[in-house]
LOTI-65347 format. One record per atom (N, C-alpha, C, O, CB): x, y, z. Coordinates in steps of 0.001 Angstrom, whole numbers, padded with zeros to 6 digits, always signed. Atoms other than C-alpha are relative to their C-alpha. Glycine has a CB too. Layout:
N
XYZ;...
This chain:
116
-001110+000116-000937;-107768+013674+052813;+001292+000284-000738;+001526-000229-001832;+000037-001403+000660;-001293-000359+000590;-104373+015117+052079;+000947-001194+000033;+000856-002051+000912;+000627+001200+000745;-001049+001011+000022;-101480+012870+051131;+001156+000514+000837;+001761+001539+000521;+000456-000326-001461;-000980-000450-000982;-099045+013116+054015;+001172-000980+000050;+000978-002195+000088;-000651+000142+001397;-001219+000767-000193;-095441+011912+054256;+000665+000501+001276;+000906+001697+001444;+000961+000125-001234;-000631-000326-001276;-093855+011798+057700;+001372-000658+000022;+001491-001876-000110;-000877-000470+001215;-001371+000509-000097;-090086+011442+057987;+000391+000104+001473;+000699+001184+001978;+001012+000810-000941;-000163+000049-001458;-089554+010350+061591;+000447-001402+000401;+000061-002386-000229;-001330+000388+000731;-000470+001306-000464;-087822+007554+063506;-000466-000378+001404;-000398-001550+001774;+001486-000028-000037;+000429+000296-001370;-089181+007829+067056;-001408-000595-000003;-002348+000033-000491;+000042+001280+000873;+001274+000723+000050;-092010+005308+067544;-001140+000781+000651;-002253+000793+000126;+000144-001348+000680;+001089-000717-000669;-093982+007454+069992;-000447+001226-000795;-001618+001604-000759;+000433+000423+001403;+000381-001125+000865;-093871+010423+067615;-000792-000508-001199;-001774+000108-001614;+001255+000781-000475;+000736+000594+001125;-094967+008205+064749;-001439-000284+000434;-002377+000017-000305;+000695-001314-000498;+001364+000261-000497;-097952+007089+066861;-000803+001295+000087;-001971+001335-000299;+000048-000685+001387;+000681-001286-000128;-098800+010733+067588;-000466+000497-001360;-001610+000923-001513;+000922+001037+000657;+000362-000439+001355;-098736+011613+063881;-001107-000865-000581;-002054-000344-001170;+001223-000033-000921;+000994+000893+000616;-100730+008539+062843;-001371+000120+000649;-002378-000195+000014;+000472-001441+000082;+001298-000288-000607;-103463+009395+065355;-000681+001158-000724;-001908+001217-000792;+000162+000326+001499;+000531-001182+000677;-103888+012641+063421;-000097-000177-001515;-000961+000416-002161;+000864+001199+000313;-000054+000253+001445;-103046+011399+059903;+000078-001514-000225;+001135-002031-000587;+001229+000733-000662;-000040+001470+000032;-104034+007711+059856;+000409-000600-001349;+000860-001745-001394;-001342-000533+000374;-000367+000530+001319;-103403+007309+056121;+001382+000463-000463;+001766+000243-001612;-001039+000413-001024;-001317-000520+000370;-099972+008925+056181;+000988-001128-000269;+000857-002239+000243;+000539+000912+001101;-001138+000881+000228;-096858+007243+054866;+001095+000472+000942;+001353+001670+001058;+000476+000014-001515;-001048-000323-000962;-094071+007087+057443;+001276-000727-000392;+001258-001910-000733;-000428-000378+001442;-001305+000612+000214;-090390+006474+056891;+001056+000744+000801;+000935+001942+001055;+000363-000009-001497;-001178-000619-000598;-087126+007112+058681;+001171-000115-000959;+002301+000232-000619;+000342-000654+001359;-001036+000225+001000;-085196+006283+055526;+000023+001174-000977;-000965+001439-001662;-000236-001338-000752;-000134-001194+000835;-083921+009341+053654;-000212-000329-001477;-000933+000385-002175;+001379+000637+000203;+000143+000365+001411;-083656+007574+050291;-001443-000352-000343;-001936+000008-001412;+000915-001176-000337;+001406+000351+000224;-087181+006170+050630;-000870+001256-000046;-001790+001348-000859;-000502-000953+001105;+000769-001255-000012;-088530+009642+051465;+000170+000747-001317;-000805+001229-001893;+000439+000899+001178;-000239-000719+001256;-086881+011203+048416;-000659-000717-001165;-001214-000068-002051;+001504+000152-000260;+000635+000772+001054;-088127+008400+046181;-001514+000205+000012;-002137+000368-001038;+000337-001484+000152;+001444-000198-000130;-091663+008794+047513;-000391+001381-000522;-001380+001521-001241;-000445-000167+001473;+000289-001367+000449;-091573+012550+046903;+000105+000130-001516;-000612+000924-002124;+000954+000989+000671;-000170-000043+001460;-090419+011957+043324;-001173-000619-000747;-001471-000213-001870;+001277-000712-000392;+000972+000765+000774;-093230+009599+042406;-001440+000025+000511;-002336-000481-000164;+000444-001387-000061;+001352+000021-000579;-096256+010170+044654;-000526+001418+000217;+000253+002353+000405;-000002-000773+001337;+000602-001324-000207;-098709+013066+045050;-000100+000354+001489;-001136+000139+002117;-001394+000050-000641;-000041-000374-001421;-097704+014325+048500;-000429+001462+000133;+000030+002330-000610;+001436-000220+000607;+000457-001362-000268;-099479+017399+049860;+000752+000643+001162;+001014+001846+001154;-001489-000003+000292;-000611-000538-001219;-097771+017766+053244;+001135-000929+000438;+000955-002142+000547;-001065+000158+001144;-001169+000711-000495;-094314+016711+054421;+000307+000476+001410;+000477+001672+001647;+001219+000212-000933;-000484-000278-001347;-093452+016524+058113;+001406-000572+000057;+001602-001769-000151;-000943-000619+001123;-001402+000393+000124;-089665+016412+058327;+000767+000178+001296;+000825+001268+001866;+000665+000795-001093;-000904-000023-001147;-087408+015515+061220;+001426+000030-000526;+001664-000333-001678;-000230-001232+000939;-001405-000011+000411;-083642+015975+061091;+000720-001255+000476;+001271-001995-000339;+000706+001247+000542;-000739+001121-000580;-082181+013351+063440;-000838-001268-000120;-001867-001420+000538;+000364+000280+001488;+000787+001198+000315;-083340+009979+062148;+000670-001297+000429;+000144-002380+000169;-000273-000053-001474;-000712+001207-000375;-080819+007570+063597;+000568-000737-001204;+000871-001928-001121;-000910-000911+000770;-000467+000610+001248;-079639+006927+060027;+001241+000706-000528;+001531+000653-001723;-001107+000031-001058;-001183-000742+000466;-076482+009036+059927;+000897-000929-000807;+001020-002101-000452;+000787+000610+001200;-000229-001411+000286;-074736+009985+057782;-001168+000692-000691;-001126+001909-000876;+001216+000141-000842;+001133-000667+000644;-078083+010607+056059;-000982+000471+001060;-001313-000253+001999;-000701-000944-001008;+000901-000628-000962;-080429+012957+057902;-001104+000731-000754;-001077+000829-001981;+000772+000978+000934;+001119-000706+000619;-083612+014898+057273;+000420+001177-000859;-000258+001506-001833;-000934+000476+001052;-000465-001127+000801;-081630+017832+055956;+000304-000432-001436;+000193+000374-002359;+001246+000627+000638;-000242+000509+001355;-080704+015629+052970;-001282+000018-000841;-001231+000254-002048;+000568-001429+000062;+001280-000076+000704;-084395+015477+052053;-000259+001442-000426;-000699+001694-001548;-001161-000524+000894;+000177-001415+000315;-084556+019280+052210;+000906+000441-001137;+000483+001166-002037;+000266+000850+001228;-000955-000346+001063;-081452+019624+050058;-000485-000540-001341;-000384+000136-002365;+001409-000558+000323;+000552+000618+001209;-083010+017259+047521;-001162+000842-000549;-001208+001136-001744;-000476-001450+000299;+001150-000795+000444;-086245+019275+047392;+000429+001374-000500;-000115+001876-001484;-001009+000156+001138;-000488-001318+000430;-084366+022569+047127;+000642-000085-001378;+000533+000850-002171;+001009+000564+001018;-000671+000177+001294;-082393+021205+044167;-000953-000409-001118;-000587-000371-002293;+001088-001034+000128;+000985+000464+000988;-085555+019940+042426;-001330+000746+000188;-002313+000152+000631;-000220-001541+000124;+001202-000801-000259;-088119+022765+042543;-001230-000454-000791;-002352-000111-000417;+000282+001440-000317;+001147+000460+000783;-090317+021106+039911;-000737-001159+000678;-001880-001459+000332;+000456-000425-001388;+000644+001098-000721;-091047+018205+042268;-000920+000597+001061;-000468+001280+001981;+001060-000959+000649;+000998-000439-000971;-094248+018977+044158;+000177+001465+000406;+000428+001754+001576;+000063-000878+001230;-000263-001414-000302;-093934+022771+043924;-000929+000597+001057;-000577+001594+001688;-000114+000805-001255;+000946-000523-000996;-096986+023300+046180;+000056-000762+001326;-000825-000607+002172;-001414-000056-000553;-000137+000814-001203;-095777+020918+048885;+000063+000880+001247;+000836+001837+001309;+001252-000882-000090;-000050-000657-001301;-096481+022121+052413;+001037-000766+000826;+000973-001990+000946;-001429+000025+000713;-001084+000639-000735;-093416+021450+054533;+000035+000539+001425;+000144+001744+001653;+001359+000230-000706;-000139-000335-001408;-093339+021399+058314;+001215-000743+000533;+001253-001974+000533;-001293-000362+000809;-001180+000581-000623;-089961+020826+059919;-000327-000121+001482;-000469+000887+002176;+001306+000873-000254;+000403+000198-001394;-090811+019273+063280;+001164-000414+000900;+000956-000805+002049;-001091-001047+000073;-001197+000342-000765;-087245+018601+064431;+000136+000905+001213;-000190+002091+001155;+001252+000102-000880;-000296-000810-001182;-086335+019755+067916;+001488+000358+000052;+001958+000935+001032;-000414-000750+001285;-001420-000322+000104;-082705+020096+066825;+000116+001493-000329;-000125+001907-001463;+000715-000890-001094;+000005-001455+000149;-082225+023836+067340;+001115+000524-000893;+001089+001689-001290;+000106+000642+001346;-001052-000388+000930;-079092+023918+065198;-000407-000348-001424;-000302+000485-002325;+001329-000686+000364;+000273+000483+001356;-080233+021864+062213;-001342+000441-000577;-001442+000681-001781;+000059-001483-000010;+001321-000362+000533;-083920+022778+061930;+000003+001341-000736;-000541+001418-001838;-001013+000049+001129;-000044-001257+000752;-083282+026436+061005;+000798-000117-001298;+000488+000556-002281;+000596+001094+000861;-000775+000208+001220;-080684+025260+058484;-000842-000691-001062;-000709-000390-002248;+001257-000822+000296;+000901+000665+000943;-083286+022985+056887;-000931+001026-000639;-001110+001044-001856;-000820-001108+000709;+000908-001041+000505;-085709+025896+056573;+000746+000922-000962;+000211+001290-002008;-000607+000822+001174;-000805-000878+000865;-082939+028065+055090;+000359-000694-001308;+000303-000074-002370;+001282+000440+000725;-000304+000754+001226;-081905+025333+052619;-001199+000005-000938;-001058+000218-002142;+000406-001454+000336;+001218+000032+000820;-085491+025073+051419;-000289+001381-000584;-000669+001493-001749;-001208-000489+000836;+000217-001363+000492;-085822+028859+051134;+000966+000332-001128;+000590+000980-002105;+000156+001014+001140;-000983-000227+001063;-082629+028974+049079;-000431-000659-001304;-000062-000207-002388;+001372-000528+000421;+000511+000693+001180;-084348+026558+046705;-001369+000500-000440;-002000-000092-001315;-000071-001475+000268;+001277-000583+000391;-087453+028734+046482;-001211-000647+000651;-002334-000470+000177;-000145-000078-001467;+001111+000667-000691;-089567+026678+048895;-000218+000621+001376;+000709+001118+002015;+000272-001518+000135;+000341-000484-001339;-091364+027737+052033;-000144-001206+000922;-000748-002214+000557;-001316+000855-000018;+000177+001013-001035;-091135+025635+055162;-000202+000707+001320;+000341+001786+001560;+001214-000972+000067;+000224-000542-001328;-092339+026266+058646;+000673-000918+001006;+000565-002140+000904;-001519+000152+000303;-000611+000785-001065;-090363+025144+061687;-000908+000052+001218;-001107+001104+001824;+001426+000523+000343;+000811+000148-001202;-092624+023891+064450;+000583-001192+000766;+000251-002339+000468;-001545-000212-000345;-000575+001114-000743;-090602+021847+066943;-001091-000927+000527;-002137-000472+000989;+000856+000516+001156;+001017+000970-000395;-092458+018668+067792;-000560+000300+001378;-001760+000145+001608;+000572-001401-000027;+000444-000279-001368;-092614+019669+071450;-000990+001165+000058;-001684+001335+001060;+001203+000304+000886;+000933-001124+000009;-094611+022763+070431;-001276-000297-000798;-002191+000525-000837;+000684+001227-000570;+001211+000336+000737;-097153+020975+068274;-001125-000221+001012;-000899-000770+002090;+000214-001268-000901;+001142+000072-000906;-100606+021104+069845;-000178-001417+000548;-000345-002375-000207;-001278+000455-000716;+000244+001287-000642;-100989+018292+072344;+001156-000969-000035;+001016-002094+000444;-001152-000635-000620;-001126+000927+000095;-097572+016784+071668;+000666-000166+001353;+001012+000809+002020;+001019+000487-001037;-000739+000295-001207;-095996+015085+074611;+000451-001459-000060;-000206-002286-000693;-000860+000278+001270;-000464+001384+000026;-093969+011925+075178;-001023-000929+000647;-001564-000623+001709;+001352-000124+000711;+000928+000990-000559;-096174+008899+075753;+000713-001308+000290;+000077-002308+000625;-001173-000244-000958;-000788+001169-000358;-093368+006426+076274;+000395-000891-001102;+001063-001899-000872;-000704-000771+000939;
């Protein structure tokens, strides 16, 4: 099983992810996410932008990863934010740092729908 880190604050989305990745680590805290990435063997990062923790947002995690290419260089990154302004900027920030990320808005993930 892959080591998965999910950066998300919406409870119903967290439930959706945990149904698919029951052993995943979940946080809505930007500092906690960056700390986890620094010290744990993460294979896949699911990253949201709007976390209800402003001024820190998911893009800060991307900026951190772009600035530290030696941290988890093979990390698979999926930006699942539905923020149509910020999500492409996250992908671009990561690309500028030599990382690949795919933007798949949560609403387009297979079977994703609000459950309340």
